[in-house]
Backbone as CSV, one residue per row, in Angstrom:
resi,resn,N_x,N_y,N_z,CA_x,CA_y,CA_z,C_x,C_y,C_z
1,UNK,-8.565,-16.892,-18.105,-7.892,-15.758,-18.732,-8.622,-15.297,-19.989
2,UNK,-9.312,-16.187,-20.684,-10.019,-15.805,-21.898,-11.128,-14.806,-21.604
3,UNK,-11.630,-14.811,-20.368,-12.650,-13.844,-19.983,-11.991,-12.590,-19.419
4,UNK,-11.085,-12.772,-18.469,-10.503,-11.630,-17.777,-9.692,-10.734,-18.715
5,UNK,-8.983,-11.328,-19.676,-8.254,-10.563,-20.683,-8.533,-11.178,-22.044
6,UNK,-9.292,-10.492,-22.889,-9.621,-11.070,-24.202,-8.360,-11.375,-25.002
7,UNK,-8.293,-12.522,-25.654,-7.094,-12.907,-26.394,-6.899,-12.055,-27.647
8,UNK,-5.682,-12.070,-28.143,-5.325,-11.244,-29.292,-6.229,-11.515,-30.488
9,UNK,-6.531,-12.778,-30.766,-7.332,-13.100,-31.938,-8.739,-12.502,-31.843
10,UNK,-9.292,-12.455,-30.639,-10.605,-11.841,-30.471,-10.521,-10.337,-30.687
11,UNK,-9.467,-9.728,-30.147,-9.284,-8.290,-30.334,-9.128,-7.945,-31.812
12,UNK,-8.458,-8.817,-32.534,-8.193,-8.559,-33.955,-9.472,-8.531,-34.789
13,UNK,-10.557,-9.097,-34.280,-11.825,-9.079,-35.007,-12.426,-7.685,-35.089
14,UNK,-11.962,-6.772,-34.216,-12.565,-5.448,-34.108,-11.512,-4.364,-34.305
15,UNK,-11.019,-4.192,-35.521,-9.966,-3.206,-35.774,-10.447,-1.788,-35.485
16,UNK,-9.621,-1.065,-34.754,-9.973,0.302,-34.407,-10.666,0.444,-33.072
17,UNK,-11.116,-0.662,-32.477,-11.656,-0.596,-31.118,-10.499,-0.403,-30.137
18,UNK,-10.802,0.194,-28.995,-9.781,0.467,-27.977,-9.863,-0.577,-26.869
19,UNK,-8.821,-1.353,-26.735,-8.727,-2.373,-25.685,-7.763,-1.940,-24.585
20,UNK,-6.809,-1.112,-24.936,-5.734,-0.726,-24.030,-5.144,0.563,-24.586
21,UNK,-4.674,1.434,-23.716,-4.085,2.673,-24.185,-2.572,2.649,-23.980
22,UNK,-1.995,3.777,-23.653,-0.539,3.948,-23.653,0.172,2.860,-22.848
23,UNK,0.903,2.010,-23.535,1.578,0.891,-22.877,2.933,1.277,-22.307
24,UNK,3.385,2.499,-22.583,4.701,2.949,-22.131,4.639,3.711,-20.806
25,UNK,3.423,3.987,-20.343,3.249,4.676,-19.067,2.481,3.778,-18.100
26,UNK,2.797,3.917,-16.834,2.141,3.087,-15.821,0.820,3.745,-15.412
27,UNK,-0.102,3.766,-16.380,-1.413,4.345,-16.145,-2.503,3.329,-16.407
28,UNK,-3.642,3.500,-15.735,-4.805,2.632,-15.949,-6.041,3.504,-16.079
29,UNK,-7.112,2.908,-16.613,-8.338,3.629,-16.916,-9.500,2.854,-16.304
30,UNK,-10.140,3.424,-15.289,-11.267,2.752,-14.646,-12.552,3.034,-15.418
31,UNK,-13.324,1.972,-15.647,-14.616,2.104,-16.310,-15.652,1.288,-15.554
32,UNK,-16.913,1.717,-15.680,-18.025,1.073,-14.973,-19.179,0.871,-15.954
33,UNK,-19.722,-0.341,-15.965,-20.794,-0.706,-16.879,-22.106,-0.944,-16.136
34,UNK,-23.200,-0.714,-16.850,-24.548,-1.210,-16.516,-25.383,-0.292,-15.636
35,UNK,-24.821,0.767,-15.060,-25.610,1.691,-14.274,-26.377,2.649,-15.184
36,UNK,-26.878,3.739,-14.608,-26.741,4.115,-13.200,-27.893,3.573,-12.360
37,UNK,-27.590,3.233,-11.110,-28.638,2.831,-10.178,-28.352,3.476,-8.818
38,UNK,-29.393,3.810,-8.056,-29.189,4.532,-6.792,-28.510,3.708,-5.716
39,UNK,-28.604,2.369,-5.803,-28.021,1.523,-4.761,-26.493,1.464,-4.838
40,UNK,-25.921,1.749,-5.997,-24.482,1.523,-6.182,-23.739,2.745,-6.728
41,UNK,-24.289,3.372,-7.749,-23.545,4.423,-8.447,-23.113,5.572,-7.546
42,UNK,-23.965,6.123,-6.663,-23.491,7.213,-5.803,-22.327,6.788,-4.899
43,UNK,-22.353,5.540,-4.437,-21.237,5.033,-3.623,-19.947,5.034,-4.434
44,UNK,-20.030,4.594,-5.688,-18.845,4.600,-6.558,-18.349,6.024,-6.744
45,UNK,-19.252,6.945,-6.994,-18.853,8.335,-7.226,-18.156,8.927,-6.010
46,UNK,-18.661,8.628,-4.826,-18.023,9.138,-3.609,-16.613,8.576,-3.453
47,UNK,-16.445,7.299,-3.757,-15.117,6.689,-3.643,-14.154,7.302,-4.670
48,UNK,-14.617,7.496,-5.882,-13.756,8.110,-6.896,-13.376,9.542,-6.510
49,UNK,-14.318,10.265,-5.920,-13.995,11.614,-5.431,-12.872,11.574,-4.403
50,UNK,-12.944,10.599,-3.521,-11.931,10.480,-2.465,-10.529,10.370,-3.037
51,UNK,-10.396,9.664,-4.158,-9.085,9.439,-4.760,-8.825,10.335,-5.979
52,UNK,-9.735,11.268,-6.237,-9.582,12.213,-7.357,-9.392,11.467,-8.683
53,UNK,-10.243,10.475,-8.915,-10.180,9.653,-10.131,-11.335,10.034,-11.055
54,UNK,-11.016,10.269,-12.329,-12.039,10.431,-13.365,-12.194,9.101,-14.082
55,UNK,-13.412,8.611,-14.138,-13.689,7.316,-14.755,-14.642,7.506,-15.925
56,UNK,-14.967,6.406,-16.582,-15.972,6.409,-17.652,-17.086,5.448,-17.257
57,UNK,-18.326,5.910,-17.372,-19.500,5.115,-17.032,-20.267,4.807,-18.319
58,UNK,-20.328,3.524,-18.659,-21.072,3.088,-19.837,-22.469,2.699,-19.365
59,UNK,-23.408,3.569,-19.674,-24.735,3.504,-19.057,-25.751,2.788,-19.942
60,UNK,-26.590,2.005,-19.305,-27.755,1.410,-19.949,-28.857,2.466,-19.955
61,UNK,-29.341,2.810,-21.133,-30.257,3.946,-21.234,-31.563,3.729,-20.477
62,UNK,-31.996,2.491,-20.341,-33.208,2.255,-19.564,-32.999,2.631,-18.097
63,UNK,-31.785,2.433,-17.589,-31.480,2.893,-16.234,-31.378,4.409,-16.171
64,UNK,-30.866,5.032,-17.227,-30.853,6.499,-17.290,-32.282,7.030,-17.248
65,UNK,-33.175,6.377,-17.981,-34.584,6.781,-17.975,-35.185,6.684,-16.581
66,UNK,-34.840,5.620,-15.867,-35.404,5.400,-14.538,-34.768,6.297,-13.485
67,UNK,-33.498,6.636,-13.662,-32.754,7.359,-12.615,-31.998,8.545,-13.201
68,UNK,-32.701,9.494,-13.775,-32.014,10.625,-14.411,-31.174,11.443,-13.443
69,UNK,-31.584,11.490,-12.179,-30.817,12.274,-11.211,-29.460,11.641,-10.935
70,UNK,-29.373,10.309,-10.973,-28.081,9.636,-10.779,-27.207,9.825,-12.013
71,UNK,-27.814,9.764,-13.169,-27.085,10.020,-14.425,-26.500,11.427,-14.414
72,UNK,-27.291,12.389,-13.986,-26.794,13.767,-13.918,-25.672,13.891,-12.895
73,UNK,-25.767,13.141,-11.825,-24.730,13.163,-10.800,-23.377,12.725,-11.381
74,UNK,-23.393,11.693,-12.220,-22.152,11.224,-12.851,-21.512,12.365,-13.638
75,UNK,-22.313,13.063,-14.411,-21.788,14.160,-15.226,-21.334,15.330,-14.362
76,UNK,-22.096,15.637,-13.334,-21.730,16.755,-12.464,-20.414,16.506,-11.743
77,UNK,-20.092,15.244,-11.489,-18.820,14.914,-10.828,-17.644,14.881,-11.809
78,UNK,-17.904,15.126,-13.079,-16.828,15.255,-14.050,-16.393,13.989,-14.745
79,UNK,-17.214,12.946,-14.698,-16.851,11.681,-15.332,-17.370,11.607,-16.767
80,UNK,-16.788,10.697,-17.523,-17.224,10.474,-18.896,-18.436,9.546,-18.917
81,UNK,-19.227,9.716,-19.963,-20.425,8.908,-20.168,-20.267,8.164,-21.493
82,UNK,-20.730,6.916,-21.526,-20.744,6.165,-22.767,-22.066,5.433,-22.946
83,UNK,-22.379,5.117,-24.191,-23.597,4.396,-24.572,-23.354,2.896,-24.404
84,UNK,-24.263,2.231,-23.705,-24.166,0.787,-23.462,-25.461,0.098,-23.909
85,UNK,-26.085,0.664,-24.924,-27.379,0.279,-25.494,-28.540,0.671,-24.555
86,UNK,-29.742,0.551,-25.051,-30.912,0.883,-24.230,-31.297,-0.268,-23.316
87,UNK,-31.240,-1.502,-23.833,-31.744,-2.657,-23.077,-30.650,-3.679,-22.748
88,UNK,-29.387,-3.263,-22.812,-28.262,-4.160,-22.500,-28.299,-5.413,-23.373
89,UNK,-28.313,-5.185,-24.664,-28.442,-6.278,-25.623,-27.084,-6.867,-26.001
90,UNK,-27.068,-8.187,-26.182,-25.895,-8.860,-26.733,-26.014,-8.869,-28.248
91,UNK,-25.054,-8.233,-28.906,-25.158,-8.027,-30.336,-25.281,-9.291,-31.152
92,UNK,-24.520,-10.320,-30.783,-24.513,-11.504,-31.649,-25.794,-12.334,-31.530
93,UNK,-26.658,-11.969,-30.579,-27.957,-12.634,-30.471,-29.069,-11.868,-31.187
94,UNK,-28.710,-10.694,-31.744,-29.724,-9.802,-32.292,-29.477,-9.545,-33.773
95,UNK,-30.554,-9.345,-34.515,-30.424,-8.856,-35.885,-29.798,-7.459,-35.841
96,UNK,-28.995,-7.156,-36.833,-28.298,-5.867,-36.833,-29.274,-4.702,-36.803
97,UNK,-30.346,-4.784,-37.555,-31.324,-3.698,-37.574,-31.905,-3.467,-36.184
98,UNK,-32.235,-4.543,-35.476,-32.802,-4.423,-34.127,-31.780,-3.843,-33.165
99,UNK,-30.550,-4.318,-33.276,-29.497,-3.842,-32.378,-29.229,-2.358,-32.597
100,UNK,-29.097,-1.949,-33.828,-28.795,-0.551,-34.116,-29.944,0.358,-33.681
101,UNK,-31.171,-0.119,-33.809,-32.306,0.676,-33.327,-32.210,0.877,-31.826
102,UNK,-31.788,-0.140,-31.103,-31.658,-0.029,-29.652,-30.569,0.985,-29.281
103,UNK,-29.465,0.938,-29.999,-28.381,1.910,-29.772,-28.876,3.323,-30.051
104,UNK,-29.598,3.490,-31.149,-30.104,4.811,-31.509,-31.128,5.313,-30.491
105,UNK,-31.925,4.396,-29.965,-32.871,4.776,-28.906,-32.118,5.259,-27.677
106,UNK,-31.028,4.585,-27.362,-30.207,5.006,-26.224,-29.615,6.390,-26.446
107,UNK,-29.291,6.719,-27.689,-28.711,8.026,-27.995,-29.654,9.175,-27.644
108,UNK,-30.935,8.908,-27.571,-31.875,9.965,-27.211,-31.682,10.424,-25.765
109,UNK,-31.097,9.567,-24.951,-30.865,9.897,-23.538,-29.388,10.057,-23.209
110,UNK,-28.519,9.450,-24.001,-27.079,9.465,-23.712,-26.360,10.123,-24.880
111,UNK,-25.918,11.340,-24.674,-25.172,12.053,-25.709,-23.689,11.796,-25.494
112,UNK,-23.137,10.921,-26.309,-21.738,10.536,-26.129,-21.185,9.980,-27.428
113,UNK,-19.897,10.186,-27.636,-19.201,9.575,-28.779,-18.573,8.243,-28.404
114,UNK,-18.769,7.802,-27.159,-18.192,6.549,-26.674,-19.258,5.460,-26.651
115,UNK,-18.844,4.253,-27.014,-19.770,3.113,-26.993,-19.016,1.879,-26.508
116,UNK,-19.699,1.107,-25.675,-19.189,-0.208,-25.292,-20.311,-1.225,-25.450
117,UNK,-20.094,-2.280,-26.218,-21.141,-3.296,-26.388,-21.270,-4.164,-25.140
118,UNK,-22.479,-4.386,-24.646,-22.641,-5.307,-23.526,-22.006,-6.664,-23.810
119,UNK,-21.248,-7.147,-22.849,-20.546,-8.433,-22.929,-19.443,-8.443,-23.994
120,UNK,-19.241,-7.322,-24.692,-18.239,-7.290,-25.750,-18.626,-8.070,-26.989
121,UNK,-19.911,-8.373,-27.136,-20.377,-9.231,-28.226,-21.031,-8.408,-29.320
122,UNK,-20.503,-8.525,-30.539,-21.051,-7.826,-31.685,-20.932,-8.688,-32.939
123,UNK,-21.894,-8.546,-33.815,-21.717,-9.044,-35.170,-20.801,-8.072,-35.903
124,UNK,-20.104,-8.555,-36.920,-19.151,-7.706,-37.609,-19.838,-6.515,-38.269
125,UNK,-21.014,-6.721,-38.861,-21.723,-5.611,-39.479,-22.107,-4.570,-38.439
126,UNK,-22.530,-5.023,-37.262,-22.846,-4.080,-36.192,-21.613,-3.259,-35.825
127,UNK,-20.479,-3.933,-35.691,-19.254,-3.243,-35.315,-18.896,-2.157,-36.328
128,UNK,-18.900,-2.501,-37.595,-18.478,-1.526,-38.598,-19.458,-0.365,-38.722
129,UNK,-20.730,-0.612,-38.472,-21.684,0.502,-38.461,-21.465,1.388,-37.240
130,UNK,-21.237,0.771,-36.100,-21.006,1.550,-34.882,-19.721,2.362,-34.976
131,UNK,-18.709,1.793,-35.594,-17.407,2.467,-35.678,-17.477,3.765,-36.462
132,UNK,-18.470,3.901,-37.326,-18.608,5.120,-38.113,-18.983,6.328,-37.265
133,UNK,-19.601,6.086,-36.108,-20.074,7.217,-35.306,-19.583,7.218,-33.872
134,UNK,-18.968,6.116,-33.409,-18.515,6.028,-32.020,-17.040,5.646,-31.942
135,UNK,-16.423,6.060,-30.849,-15.182,5.446,-30.394,-15.605,4.226,-29.576
136,UNK,-15.209,3.047,-30.015,-15.646,1.820,-29.338,-14.605,1.436,-28.298
137,UNK,-15.034,1.449,-27.044,-14.150,1.211,-25.909,-14.405,-0.187,-25.369
138,UNK,-13.451,-1.072,-25.582,-13.533,-2.422,-25.022,-12.789,-2.434,-23.688
139,UNK,-11.947,-3.429,-23.438,-11.244,-3.498,-22.159,-10.034,-4.416,-22.255
140,UNK,-9.145,-4.220,-21.305,-7.978,-5.088,-21.155,-8.139,-6.015,-19.956
141,UNK,-8.934,-5.578,-18.967,-9.187,-6.391,-17.769,-10.661,-6.281,-17.404
142,UNK,-11.351,-7.393,-17.385,-12.701,-7.415,-16.819,-12.611,-8.138,-15.479
143,UNK,-13.060,-7.471,-14.431,-12.838,-7.970,-13.068,-13.688,-9.182,-12.733
144,UNK,-14.801,-9.350,-13.438,-15.785,-10.409,-13.171,-16.475,-10.227,-11.817
145,UNK,-16.648,-8.978,-11.420,-17.350,-8.690,-10.170,-18.815,-9.092,-10.228
146,UNK,-19.330,-9.356,-11.405,-20.725,-9.747,-11.604,-20.958,-11.251,-11.440
147,UNK,-19.891,-12.042,-11.381,-20.008,-13.498,-11.487,-20.291,-14.159,-10.144
148,UNK,-21.289,-15.027,-10.119,-21.578,-15.802,-8.906,-20.508,-16.849,-8.638
149,UNK,-19.685,-17.135,-9.633,-18.628,-18.142,-9.485,-17.341,-17.561,-8.908
150,UNK,-17.312,-16.249,-8.746,-16.110,-15.578,-8.255,-16.349,-15.047,-6.840
151,UNK,-15.441,-15.336,-5.929,-15.495,-14.723,-4.605,-14.920,-13.309,-4.688
152,UNK,-15.169,-12.460,-3.685,-14.544,-11.136,-3.699,-13.027,-11.211,-3.803
153,UNK,-12.433,-12.179,-3.125,-10.976,-12.328,-3.180,-10.509,-12.692,-4.589
154,UNK,-11.280,-13.501,-5.286,-10.923,-13.863,-6.660,-11.032,-12.666,-7.596
155,UNK,-12.043,-11.836,-7.377,-12.198,-10.637,-8.199,-10.994,-9.712,-7.999
156,UNK,-10.583,-9.512,-6.756,-9.401,-8.694,-6.485,-8.161,-9.317,-7.108
157,UNK,-8.058,-10.625,-7.059,-6.928,-11.320,-7.687,-6.900,-11.052,-9.189
158,UNK,-8.067,-11.007,-9.822,-8.112,-10.720,-11.255,-7.489,-9.360,-11.564
159,UNK,-7.792,-8.376,-10.731,-7.208,-7.048,-10.930,-5.691,-7.122,-10.805
160,UNK,-5.223,-7.784,-9.759,-3.785,-7.840,-9.504,-3.043,-8.642,-10.569
161,UNK,-3.654,-9.695,-11.056,-2.965,-10.563,-12.006,-2.906,-9.977,-13.407
162,UNK,-3.989,-9.341,-13.843,-4.088,-8.992,-15.252,-3.810,-7.520,-15.568
163,UNK,-3.811,-6.653,-14.569,-3.549,-5.242,-14.854,-2.107,-5.045,-15.309
164,UNK,-1.941,-4.192,-16.311,-0.620,-3.849,-16.838,-0.688,-2.415,-17.371
165,UNK,0.420,-1.903,-17.845,0.449,-0.537,-18.359,-0.632,-0.345,-19.420
166,UNK,-1.446,0.693,-19.229,-2.458,1.024,-20.218,-3.761,0.267,-20.109
167,UNK,-3.918,-0.558,-19.087,-5.135,-1.378,-18.977,-6.392,-0.532,-18.810
168,UNK,-7.404,-0.876,-19.599,-8.765,-0.394,-19.375,-9.443,-1.457,-18.511
169,UNK,-9.855,-1.071,-17.303,-10.372,-2.017,-16.311,-11.880,-1.817,-16.169
170,UNK,-12.624,-2.926,-16.148,-14.087,-2.863,-16.070,-14.589,-3.364,-14.718
171,UNK,-15.321,-2.491,-14.042,-16.167,-2.865,-12.909,-17.627,-2.629,-13.337
172,UNK,-18.568,-2.986,-12.472,-19.991,-2.833,-12.795,-20.714,-2.160,-11.635
173,UNK,-21.355,-1.021,-11.916,-22.195,-0.391,-10.890,-23.620,-0.916,-11.064
174,UNK,-23.772,-2.187,-10.685,-25.044,-2.901,-10.855,-25.369,-3.677,-9.586
175,UNK,-26.623,-4.078,-9.447,-27.009,-4.873,-8.276,-26.318,-6.226,-8.272
176,UNK,-26.141,-6.808,-9.435,-25.505,-8.113,-9.537,-24.075,-8.084,-8.998
177,UNK,-23.400,-6.957,-9.194,-21.994,-6.852,-8.795,-21.801,-6.144,-7.460
178,UNK,-22.864,-5.618,-6.877,-22.747,-4.694,-5.753,-21.863,-5.215,-4.623
179,UNK,-22.147,-6.392,-4.115,-21.434,-6.888,-2.939,-19.941,-7.038,-3.210
180,UNK,-19.605,-7.675,-4.324,-18.188,-7.896,-4.630,-17.485,-6.591,-4.974
181,UNK,-18.136,-5.760,-5.767,-17.493,-4.527,-6.194,-17.215,-3.606,-5.013
182,UNK,-18.153,-3.529,-4.066,-17.932,-2.659,-2.904,-16.804,-3.169,-2.021
183,UNK,-16.572,-4.469,-2.038,-15.420,-5.029,-1.322,-14.131,-4.770,-2.088
184,UNK,-14.172,-4.981,-3.386,-12.940,-5.005,-4.181,-12.456,-3.619,-4.576
185,UNK,-13.351,-2.735,-5.002,-12.910,-1.480,-5.603,-11.975,-0.670,-4.700
186,UNK,-12.295,-0.444,-3.426,-11.343,0.314,-2.600,-9.986,-0.376,-2.478
187,UNK,-10.012,-1.693,-2.334,-8.755,-2.436,-2.202,-7.976,-2.412,-3.519
188,UNK,-8.689,-2.499,-4.627,-8.017,-2.460,-5.932,-7.361,-1.102,-6.157
189,UNK,-8.061,-0.028,-5.811,-7.486,1.313,-5.976,-6.228,1.458,-5.123
190,UNK,-6.304,1.020,-3.875,-5.134,1.126,-2.993,-3.977,0.282,-3.526
191,UNK,-4.277,-0.906,-4.041,-3.214,-1.751,-4.580,-2.583,-1.117,-5.809
192,UNK,-3.403,-0.580,-6.697,-2.879,0.063,-7.900,-1.978,1.242,-7.544
193,UNK,-2.385,2.017,-6.563,-1.553,3.138,-6.121,-0.229,2.630,-5.558
194,UNK,-0.297,1.576,-4.738,0.927,1.035,-4.128,1.880,0.467,-5.165
195,UNK,1.334,0.046,-6.306,2.152,-0.501,-7.387,2.678,0.582,-8.328
196,UNK,2.320,1.819,-8.044,2.841,2.913,-8.843,2.007,3.308,-10.042
197,UNK,0.786,2.800,-10.135,-0.083,3.173,-11.244,-0.725,4.532,-10.988
198,UNK,-0.938,5.280,-12.049,-1.726,6.494,-11.986,-3.051,6.241,-12.708
199,UNK,-4.069,7.001,-12.317,-5.393,6.846,-12.909,-5.584,7.922,-13.972
200,UNK,-5.844,7.467,-15.179,-5.991,8.373,-16.302,-7.411,8.298,-16.839
201,UNK,-7.752,9.290,-17.639,-9.098,9.359,-18.211,-9.031,9.054,-19.706
202,UNK,-10.040,8.350,-20.187,-10.062,7.936,-21.584,-9.976,9.138,-22.526
203,UNK,-10.572,10.271,-22.128,-10.515,11.405,-23.045,-9.137,12.040,-23.121
204,UNK,-8.180,11.560,-22.329,-6.787,11.958,-22.516,-6.184,11.290,-23.742
205,UNK,-6.823,10.222,-24.241,-6.215,9.375,-25.266,-6.940,9.412,-26.608
206,UNK,-8.184,9.889,-26.634,-8.938,9.836,-27.891,-9.434,11.227,-28.285
């Protein structure tokens, strides 16, 4: 549970970051990290079109550099874009100056006021500097579709167990997550609909 839903004390370290939105409505917010890549992202976009869902894609700028046509496809389909650094860096392993330079490099390709730190890891100085210019979007449920220790059924179970009103849910449009995510995402969407959840967009809230 410490991974799938970050505990309150961890959330409290980052005041002003968004972990969850309106708790009084049965709505959820789908987000995707680590793309865009041609093997996965277009498949995700087609599925979201089928269900008329607007999501947020937190893109690694090096992938944007490699696949600009897929990045443009995300925008053309009406989804939100967020900065996920240039090289998918973990903040607490990096000097703040190095980390911020990487974020700024990513800004040259990703024009967005939204930011999500890879792995959710930041030094406090990094966080407070980022907060001055970005809306920092964390999560309420991370599906763990990237984990070799999780079966597809376990990933789907994570969605069912931890989703609640206002949950920001994280999937990954990456090669590491491809097999599990392609199994889980359609089933998760159908389950959420059957449970009465509606799909909302982050820009409805910020």
